[in-house]
C-alpha positions as CSV (number, residue, x, y, z in Angstrom):
1,M,126.2,17.8,122.4
2,R,123.5,16.4,119.8
3,Q,122.4,13.5,122.3
4,G,121.4,16.3,124.7
5,F,119.1,18.1,122.5
6,E,117.9,15.5,120.0
7,Q,117.3,12.4,123.1
8,K,117.4,14.9,126.1
9,D,120.4,12.7,127.3
10,Y,122.8,14.8,129.3
11,G,124.9,12.0,130.5
12,P,127.6,12.7,128.2
13,A,127.9,16.6,128.4
14,M,127.9,16.1,132.3
15,N,130.8,13.8,131.9
16,G,132.9,16.4,130.0
17,L,132.0,18.8,132.9
18,K,133.7,16.4,135.3
19,Y,136.6,15.8,133.5
20,L,136.4,20.3,132.5
21,S,136.4,20.7,136.2
22,T,139.5,18.3,137.1
23,I,141.3,20.2,134.4
24,V,140.3,23.9,136.2
25,A,141.4,22.5,139.3
26,V,144.6,21.4,137.9
27,V,145.4,24.8,136.6
28,T,144.5,26.6,139.7
29,R,146.7,24.4,141.6
30,T,149.5,24.5,139.3
31,L,149.1,28.6,139.5
32,Y,148.9,28.5,143.3
33,V,152.4,26.7,143.3
34,Q,154.3,29.2,141.0
35,R,152.5,32.3,142.5
36,K,151.6,31.3,146.2
37,G,149.3,33.7,147.8
38,T,145.9,33.5,149.9
39,T,143.7,34.4,147.0
40,M,145.4,31.4,145.1
41,R,145.6,28.9,147.9
42,I,141.4,29.9,148.3
43,I,140.9,29.2,144.4
44,A,142.7,26.1,144.2
45,A,141.2,24.8,147.2
46,S,137.6,25.5,146.5
47,S,137.9,24.4,143.1
48,S,139.7,21.3,143.8
49,G,137.0,20.7,146.6
50,V,134.2,21.0,143.9
51,T,136.1,18.6,141.5
52,T,136.2,16.4,144.4
53,I,132.7,16.1,145.2
54,F,131.9,16.0,141.7
55,N,134.0,13.2,140.9
56,T,132.9,11.5,143.8
57,Y,129.4,11.7,143.3
58,W,130.0,10.4,139.6
59,D,132.0,7.3,140.8
60,M,129.4,6.1,142.8
61,V,126.7,6.9,141.3
62,K,127.1,7.0,137.3
63,D,130.2,4.7,137.2
64,W,129.4,2.0,139.7
65,G,125.4,2.4,139.7
66,L,125.5,2.7,143.6
67,L,123.4,5.0,146.0
68,C,120.1,3.8,144.5
69,K,117.6,4.4,147.4
70,D,115.0,2.6,145.7
71,S,117.3,-0.5,145.4
72,K,116.2,-4.0,147.0
73,N,119.9,-3.4,148.5
74,P,119.4,0.1,149.8
75,W,121.8,2.3,148.9
76,L,123.8,0.0,146.5
77,R,121.9,-1.6,143.2
78,D,119.7,-4.2,142.4
79,K,121.9,-6.8,141.5
80,L,125.4,-7.0,143.2
81,M,128.0,-9.9,142.3
82,L,130.2,-9.7,145.9
83,P,127.8,-11.5,148.6
84,S,128.7,-9.3,151.3
85,K,127.2,-6.0,150.7
86,S,129.2,-4.3,153.5
87,V,132.4,-4.6,150.8
88,Y,130.3,-1.8,148.9
89,F,129.9,0.3,151.8
90,V,133.6,-0.2,152.7
91,V,134.7,1.0,149.4
92,M,132.6,3.7,149.2
93,V,134.1,5.3,152.0
94,M,137.5,4.4,151.2
95,N,137.1,6.1,147.9
96,V,135.9,9.2,149.3
97,I,138.9,9.3,151.9
98,L,141.2,8.4,148.9
99,R,139.8,10.7,146.9
100,L,140.3,13.3,149.5
101,A,143.8,12.5,150.3
102,W,145.4,14.2,147.3
103,M,143.7,17.5,148.7
104,Q,146.6,17.8,150.9
105,T,148.8,19.0,148.2
106,V,146.5,21.8,147.8
107,L,146.2,22.4,151.7
108,D,150.1,22.4,152.2
109,F,149.9,19.2,154.2
110,H,152.9,18.0,152.5
111,E,155.6,18.4,155.5
112,T,155.2,16.8,158.9
113,P,158.0,16.5,161.7
114,W,158.3,12.9,160.5
115,L,157.6,12.5,157.0
116,H,159.9,14.2,154.1
117,Q,157.8,16.0,151.6
118,S,159.2,13.1,148.7
119,A,158.1,10.8,151.2
120,M,154.5,12.2,151.4
121,I,154.0,12.3,147.6
122,F,154.9,9.0,147.4
123,I,152.2,7.8,149.6
124,V,149.7,10.1,147.8
125,A,150.5,8.8,144.7
126,S,150.0,5.0,145.8
127,L,146.9,5.7,147.4
128,E,145.9,7.2,144.2
129,I,147.1,4.1,142.3
130,V,144.8,1.9,144.8
131,R,141.9,4.1,144.8
132,R,141.9,3.6,140.9
133,G,142.1,0.1,141.2
134,L,139.4,-0.3,143.4
135,W,137.5,2.0,140.5
136,N,138.2,-0.1,138.0
137,F,136.9,-3.2,139.4
138,F,133.9,-1.8,140.7
139,R,133.4,0.2,137.1
140,V,134.3,-3.1,135.0
141,E,131.4,-5.1,137.3
142,N,128.7,-2.2,136.9
143,E,129.2,-2.3,133.2
144,H,128.9,-5.9,133.2
145,L,125.8,-6.4,135.0
146,N,124.7,-3.5,132.9
147,N,125.4,-5.5,129.8
148,V,124.1,-8.8,130.8
149,G,120.9,-7.3,132.2
150,K,120.5,-5.4,128.6
151,F,121.0,-8.6,127.0
152,R,124.5,-7.0,125.5
153,A,126.4,-9.9,126.3
154,V,126.2,-13.6,126.5
155,K,127.4,-16.5,129.4
156,S,129.7,-17.8,126.7
157,I,131.0,-17.3,123.2
158,P,131.4,-20.5,121.1
159,L,134.8,-21.0,120.0
160,P,135.3,-22.5,116.2
161,F,137.2,-25.4,118.0
162,S,136.8,-28.0,120.6
163,Y,139.3,-29.4,123.3
164,E,138.6,-33.0,123.9
165,N,140.7,-35.8,125.3
166,R,143.4,-33.5,124.9
167,K,143.2,-33.3,121.3
168,W,142.5,-29.9,119.8
169,H,139.7,-30.1,116.8
170,L,138.3,-27.6,114.6
171,V,134.7,-27.5,114.7
172,P,133.5,-26.4,110.9
173,H,131.6,-23.3,110.7
174,R,128.2,-24.2,109.7
175,R,126.9,-21.6,107.0
176,R,123.3,-20.6,107.9
177,E,120.6,-20.5,105.3
178,K,119.5,-17.2,104.1
179,T,116.2,-15.8,105.5
180,L,113.9,-13.4,103.8
181,G,115.4,-10.9,107.0
182,D,118.8,-11.4,105.3
183,I,117.9,-10.1,101.7
């Protein structure tokens, strides 16, 4: 909250609202399972819908850094690590579809004539694992590009040893001389 007031940075507060909306969706979904009824179903579906939209937006814009309309790669971001831009668009569509997959539990689509309820739960849980794996890859990619772009990361880190001709050699640690900035 302090960042919001002092630095006008509302990102952490919005991230908190994202998590709060997820908690509200889970609570309303749980109440719907326990009490049933049309009113609870509408409340659970509404809160789940709002949460899905908010979280999908957050995934693509904040976590992945995509959907930048002024980017040199339209609707993506300026720097991309994968050579094919179409991969990013496919993953954005997959993210939306996979985020919507869990909504089937709220809307009572768990039983089909050809699939048992337990199998449906297994499939939805597996799809969520796939979605989180995709999210993780593109989140780490975006964080890496941000760190390198803001000079918070380097290409390689010097190690205190070398490996030449299949022999390990310790490299002595050099002390640097103190400068006026160190005093």
